[in-house]
C-alpha positions as CSV (number, residue, x, y, z in Angstrom):
1,X,233.0,51.5,3.4
2,X,229.4,50.6,3.2
3,X,227.0,51.3,5.9
4,X,224.1,49.0,6.8
5,X,221.7,48.9,9.7
6,X,221.2,45.7,12.0
7,X,218.0,45.1,10.2
8,X,219.3,45.0,7.1
9,X,222.4,42.9,7.5
10,X,220.2,40.3,9.3
11,X,218.2,40.2,5.8
12,X,221.3,39.7,3.9
13,X,223.9,38.5,5.8
14,X,225.2,36.2,3.1
15,X,225.4,39.2,1.0
16,X,227.4,41.2,3.2
17,X,229.7,38.3,4.2
18,X,230.5,38.3,0.3
19,X,231.4,41.6,0.3
20,X,233.6,41.4,3.3
21,X,235.3,38.4,1.9
22,X,236.2,40.2,-1.4
23,X,238.0,42.8,1.0
24,X,235.6,45.5,1.3
25,X,234.9,46.9,5.1
26,X,230.9,47.1,6.3
27,X,229.9,49.6,9.0
28,X,227.0,48.1,11.1
29,X,224.6,50.7,12.8
30,X,221.9,50.7,14.8
31,X,219.5,53.3,14.9
32,X,222.1,55.4,12.8
33,X,224.8,55.0,15.5
34,X,227.9,53.4,14.8
35,X,228.4,50.4,16.7
36,X,230.4,47.8,14.9
37,X,232.9,47.1,11.6
38,X,233.0,44.0,9.6
39,X,236.7,43.6,8.3
40,X,238.3,40.8,6.0
41,X,240.2,38.4,8.3
42,X,243.8,38.5,8.0
43,X,246.0,35.7,9.8
44,X,249.4,37.2,10.8
45,X,252.0,35.3,12.4
46,X,253.3,37.1,15.4
47,X,256.0,39.5,14.2
48,X,253.6,40.2,11.2
49,X,251.1,41.7,14.1
50,X,253.9,43.5,15.4
51,X,255.3,45.1,12.4
52,X,251.8,45.7,11.4
53,X,251.8,48.2,14.1
54,X,254.7,49.6,13.7
55,X,253.5,50.8,10.2
56,X,250.4,52.1,11.6
57,X,252.4,54.0,14.1
58,X,250.6,52.4,17.0
59,X,254.1,50.8,18.3
60,X,257.7,51.8,18.0
61,X,260.0,48.2,17.9
62,X,263.7,47.7,17.3
63,X,263.1,44.4,16.9
64,X,264.9,43.3,20.2
65,X,263.2,42.1,23.4
66,X,261.7,45.4,25.2
67,X,264.2,47.0,28.1
68,X,263.5,48.3,31.1
69,X,260.7,45.7,32.3
70,X,261.0,45.0,35.7
71,X,261.1,41.0,36.4
72,X,258.1,39.3,36.5
73,X,255.9,39.4,39.8
74,X,256.1,36.0,41.7
75,X,253.0,35.9,44.0
76,X,252.5,33.5,46.7
77,X,249.2,31.5,47.5
78,X,246.8,30.3,45.2
79,X,246.7,31.3,41.7
80,X,243.7,33.4,40.3
81,X,242.1,30.4,38.3
82,X,242.3,28.5,41.7
83,X,240.6,31.3,43.9
84,X,238.0,31.5,41.2
85,X,237.1,27.7,40.9
86,X,237.1,28.0,44.8
87,X,234.9,30.8,44.7
88,X,232.1,29.1,42.5
89,X,231.8,26.2,44.9
């Protein structure tokens, strides 16, 4: 993984984006402190995302609907979005 400071990244952004497009990762630093990573974009469908998480060991999935989940909680009154709009007035 290539490491680059913010100033250098700004100066040569196109070069680093070409590198990312070619499949490389770029680690961004600010005063030698790691702050971000630019990685190549990979488009997954929903099941592809789940399978990727399973492969990485982050998730465990049998392909079925999750068991033991409680029913959705129904709230009474205004929705959150309505409350936010009202609060902005």
